[in-house]
C-alpha positions, 0 to 999 in steps of 0.5 A, spaced: 695 474 724 698 477 730 703 473 734 701 470 741 706 473 744 708 481 743 712 486 746 710 492 743 703 494 741 707 496 734 708 489 733 700 487 733 696 487 727 689 483 726 688 478 732 684 472 733 678 476 735 678 480 729 679 473 725 672 471 729 668 477 726 671 478 719 674 471 717 669 467 721 664 469 716 667 464 711 670 459 716 664 454 719 666 456 727 670 452 732 678 452 731 680 459 732 674 462 733 673 458 739 679 456 742 685 460 744 692 458 742 693 454 749 687 450 747 682 454 752 676 457 750 676 464 749 671 465 754 667 460 758 660 462 760 659 456 765 665 459 769 665 466 767 672 465 765 677 467 760 681 462 757 687 466 760 684 466 767 684 458 767 691 458 766 692 463 772 693 469 769 690 476 769 687 481 764 694 485 765 698 479 763 694 479 756 694 486 754 699 484 748 696 477 747 694 476 740 688 472 742 686 477 747 687 484 744 684 487 738 687 493 735 683 498 731 686 497 724 684 505 722 687 508 729 692 503 732 688 503 738 688 497 742 683 494 747 682 488 750 678 483 746 671 482 749 670 475 748 665 475 754 660 480 750 661 476 743 661 469 746 665 464 741 663 461 735 662 454 735 662 449 729 656 451 725 654 445 721 648 448 718 652 453 714 653 447 709 648 442 711 642 446 711 637 444 705 631 449 705 635 455 704 632 462 703 635 465 697 633 472 695 634 475 688 640 470 687 643 471 694 644 466 700 640 470 705 643 464 710 650 466 709 648 474 709 645 473 716 651 469 719 656 474 716 652 480 718 651 478 725 659 476 726 661 483 723 657 486 729 662 484 734 660 487 741 656 492 738 650 487 737 643 489 741 636 486 741 630 490 740 630 492 747 637 495 747 640 489 751 647 486 748 647 480 744 653 475 744 654 476 736 659 470 735 655 465 739 649 467 736 651 467 729 649 460 727 642 461 730 641 468 726 644 464 720 638 460 720 633 465 720 630 464 727 629 471 729 623 476 730 627 482 728 634 483 724 636 490 722 642 491 718 647 498 718 646 503 713 653 505 714 657 499 711 660 502 704 658 498 698 661 492 696 663 490 704 660 485 708 653 487 711 653 488 719 647 487 723 645 492 728 639 489 731 638 481 732 632 478 736 633 471 737 626 467 736 626 460 735 619 460 734 620 462 727 623 455 726 618 451 729 613 455 725 616 454 718 618 447 720 626 447 720 625 446 728 621 441 731 619 440 738 618 434 742 613 432 748 618 435 753 618 442 749 625 441 747 627 443 740 631 440 735 633 441 728 628 438 723 632 432 719 628 434 713 631 441 713 638 438 713 642 435 707 648 430 707 651 433 700 651 441 700 647 444 695 651 449 691 648 455 694 652 453 701 659 453 697 657 460 693 655 464 700 663 464 702 666 463 695 662 468 691 666 474 693 673 472 693 672 468 687 669 473 683 675 478 686 680 473 685 678 469 679 672 473 675 668 466 677 661 466 675 656 460 677 649 459 676 649 461 669 649 455 664 652 460 659 658 461 663 660 454 665 658 447 661 659 443 667 653 447 671 649 447 665 650 439 664 650 437 671 643 440 672 640 438 665 640 445 662 643 444 656 638 439 653 631 441 650 627 437 656 625 443 661 622 438 665 628 435 667 632 441 669 635 442 676 633 449 679 639 453 682 637 452 689 637 444 688 644 444 684 649 440 687 654 441 681 660 443 686 660 437 690 660 432 683 668 434 682 669 436 690 666 430 693 667 429 701 666 424 706 665 424 714 672 427 715 670 433 711 677 433 707 673 436 701 677 434 695 681 439 691 686 440 685 692 444 686 691 451 687 697 455 685 696 460 691 696 456 698 700 451 701 695 448 706 694 440 706 698 439 699 698 432 701 691 432 699 692 435 692 687 431 687 685 426 692 678 424 690 678 430 686 674 429 679 679 433 674 678 434 667 683 428 666 679 423 670 672 425 667 674 425 660 680 421 658 679 413 658 680 410 665 676 407 671 674 414 673 671 416 666 664 419 666 660 415 661 657 422 659 663 426 659 665 426 651 672 424 650 677 428 647 679 425 640 679 431 635 685 433 631 687 438 636 687 433 642 691 428 638 696 433 636 700 432 642 697 438 646 695 434 652 702 433 653 704 440 655 697 444 656 692 443 661 684 442 659 683 449 662 688 452 657 683 451 651 677 451 655 677 457 659 679 462 653 677 468 657 673 471 663 667 475 663 666 477 670 670 483 672 676 481 677 681 485 681 688 485 677 692 490 682 691 492 689 695 498 691 696 498 699 702 503 699 699 510 696 694 511 702 695 505 706 688 503 704 687 498 698 686 502 692 683 496 687 685 496 679 680 492 675 680 487 669 676 492 665 681 498 666 687 494 665 685 489 660 680 489 654 676 484 649 682 485 645 688 481 648 693 485 644 690 491 646 688 492 653 686 499 652 680 497 647 674 500 649 670 493 649 671 491 656 666 485 655 671 480 657 678 479 659 684 474 657 688 470 663 695 469 663 698 462 664 703 458 668 706 451 669 703 447 675 702 440 676 696 436 673 692 431 676 697 425 673 703 428 676 705 432 669 707 439 669 702 443 664 700 450 662 694 452 666 690 459 666 691 464 671 690 471 673 696 474 676 694 479 682 699 485 682 700 488 689 704 494 691 706 495 699 711 497 704 715 493 707 721 493 712 727 490 709 732 486 713 738 485 709 742 481 715 748 485 714 750 481 708 751 482 700 748 475 699 740 477 698 738 470 699 737 470 706 734 477 706 727 478 709 722 483 707 716 484 713 710 487 711 708 494 715 701 493 718 697 498 714 694 502 721 702 504 721 702 506 714 696 510 714 698 516 719 705 516 716 703 518 709 697 522 710 700 528 709 704 526 702 701 528 696 703 523 690 700 525 683 696 522 678 701 521 673 696 517 668 690 521 669 686 515 671 683 518 677 687 515 682 694 517 685 700 513 685 706 513 689 711 511 683 716 516 681 723 516 685 721 523 688 715 520 691 718 514 693 723 517 697 718 522 701 714 515 703 721 512 705 723 518 709 716 518 712 716 511 714 722 511 718 719 516 723 715 513 729 708 510 730 703 513 735 706 508 740 713 512 739 716 506 735 720 507 729 715 504 723 721 501 719 728 501 719 729 500 712 722 501 708 722 499 701 716 499 696 715 492 693 712 493 686 712 490 679 717 485 681 722 490 684 724 492 691 725 500 691 730 502 696 734 508 698 741 506 697 744 512 700 739 514 706 739 521 702 733 519 697 737 516 692 732 511 690 734 504 686 731 498 685 732 490 684 729 484 681 727 480 688 726 474 684 733 474 680 736 476 687 733 470 691 729 474 696 723 471 698 717 476 697 712 477 692 708 482 688 705 478 683 700 472 686 697 467 680 690 465 682 688 459 678 683 459 674 679 452 673 671 454 672 667 457 667 669 452 662 667 453 655 664 449 650 668 446 644 665 451 639 668 457 644 675 453 646 681 455 643 682 451 637 675 451 634 677 456 629 683 452 627 691 452 628 691 460 627 687 461 634 694 460 638 699 459 632 697 464 627 699 472 626 706 475 627 710 470 623 713 467 629 715 474 631 708 477 635 701 478 634 698 471 636 692 473 641 694 467 646 702 467 646 703 475 645 697 477 649 699 483 654 699 481 661 699 487 666 706 486 671 706 493 674 700 497 675 704 503 674 711 504 672 716 509 674 716 514 668 708 516 667 704 512 672 701 507 666 701 500 667 707 496 664 705 489 660 709 483 658 707 478 653 705 470 655 711 468 651 715 473 655 712 470 662 712 463 660 718 462 655 714 458 651 713 460 643 708 457 639 712 457 633 
């Protein structure tokens, strides 16, 4: 996010106004979509004042303010954030607590209506061409309280929808019973339409897109997750006790919350928000299945020889019970070659054969593993998906040989795109996607990124490419490309992002070990070939020599051997 105070347009990237329209689609209003960093409303309709005006400033004083400017992330053009047109997004309680949701072909329309409204920003109109305050109206639109609603047809596939027309009409709510009218003509939400414990669709509206892309997570499918099936009685012969998808609240069984809205969570490998609440009130595998005060009577206790052989001491339950994934996810994102995201999917870099990523069977893929703290405070191996990223940064070496205090600041993509637009990297591996990977190509990009942006400011003093665990740089200033392992040198940066895999738990018959010890320990005679510890994990989406992906084994990445 852009800083509150900036001295140049070139310092600004995504601002608070951008956050309101894009990130706000999965954040329930209030906070950063309502108040600026001085604690003032971005725009107060009761006084017709911006927040900065209440502090005695004028529009000219906030042209570079991260709360009151917006930069076009394609062209870099800067404008005043039109909070007076969009209004602010107040807390949207019904985003989670609406009971009678509109589900169409498995899609949560309440989330789609809210998302599309926010994304319209200051371009939203009603049927008569009048301006509609998109941020302020998003919570209302989310409930379906409108007579007209139209979506833009220009939004590319896979991107969140955007509304063009919204005609708010509360009578729609009165008619369908979600709103009730009192004797004085005032409207209130019908308590029958509100639920204290959110249903799964309330969670899934926000989680479906990122969780599928980051983790390949699938929900609402009893074949894909034993917990979804079990908690909704879908795994027995009695169809009469089945809980339908629209009424399922399996999510909150493991992730309960109270009035403080601190939704219980585990220990996500990526993310450091409120680490003090990791596992607090959370129902992990160990809490439900192992003997103790919190054990679920319906949860089977692990007593097989696989469990009693000591595996529980070093491996998480998920290690064996999430043996593979079927949902296609992103395994690599290249933001360097064009300055726009180029994605590489699991069905390109991996396959149903963990030892041969190029196998044509793409029906499933296999995760990597990483050690992290479990709910009892012990570190164990957990499955993860290592998202790879390729990006340009500006390297500040602090003028010393010691790299441990160095900083590599990402370069905003709106500055990268025009600088590299005239360059022509080749598609070395003939996969239909060009990539910047050879020393010649990297040198050309570095030279371009030393130039100026549209505001006349140098883009980067020392441009570097971060890729595959290495930092590529011009060692002489004359195009001599060298690289170093940033982790080995102690530089705080990253090109591998381990997303924890905790869902889509499989039955014991599908778990590792169900086929015997050979599932993990067989093959290779201690040298290689075990489909778990010698499975191939991408670590670089395109290597220098030929643009093909580079892999390492789980054994190499974890230092753990099954022999």
